N, C-alpha and C positions, 0 to 999 in steps of 0.2 A: 503491500501503500504504499504510493508518496505522496509526501503532502511538505506545503509550505511553513515555513522554520527561517525567521528573525535573528539575525545573534545578535547577543544584546553589544556591548558597549561593554564589559567584561572578557569580550569572543565566546560568551558564550552560549551554550544550547541547550534547551529541553527537551527531553527523550519520553516527560509521558510517566507521572507517579508508578507506575509499571514499574518501571529498569530502574528506582532507585534508590541507593545504596549496591548495586551490584558494575559490577569490571561490565570491562567495554573495550575491544581493540577496533585502533581508527589508524585507519593508514592510509597514506594521504595518496591518492592514485599517479595527478595530477594534479600544480596548484588550480586550488580553490573544485577538486573533486575528490569528496570523500569514503570510503567503503567503514563503516563502524557491525562492529556484530559483536553481540553479546556471551558472554560466557563465564567459563575457569578459567584463572592463569599459573602458572607456576613461576614461577619470585628464579633470579636468573641464579641467585645462591643457594638453592635449593633444585635443579634440573637436573646436580650428580644424586641425588636422592631416585631418579626415577634410569638411572644405565640399568644393562639390564644386570651384568655383573649385582649391581649395588642392592637391585630392588629383590634379587634372588636369594645374596645373606641378611635383610632382614624379614628373608619370608622367612630362610629358616631359622633365628634369632626370634623371631614374634613364638614360631609351633617350638620353640623348646623354652621359650616361656613362657607357653598351655601347659608343658610336659613335666612345667617343672614349679612350680607355687613357689610363695613365699615360707620359710619355715625357721619358725626362731634359731640362734646361732645357743648355743652352749657352749657362754665366753671360756669357762674357766676349761675345757678338752680344747678350741681352740688354742686356747695360749699354749695350752701343753703343746701340742699335735704341736707348736710352729716352734716349738722348743725344742723338743726330737728330733723334727731338720735341719735347727738349727749346730746346735750335737753331733750332727750325722754328716754337716756341711762342715768344719770345723775339723774334722775325724775324720778325710781323705784328701784336705789339701797335708794333710802334715807327713 
């Protein structure tokens, strides 16, 4: 549907309330000719998250997280286990 709009003093046009708050892609095809598309867009600094290898790693991590829910840690047991590792490491270096 075509319509005629007036560009205001600040350089803005209104697309209608149904587009309020939405992101739009504006491409200037040539001086005075624009194509406007409503949609959802990925910020440049987040594009790497959508690369096939990274996306697969994220999915793998999410699957692991679902299979291994958080659980309470026994801090005394952890300290003892870390102490044993430290003692084993120091005896290997001698």
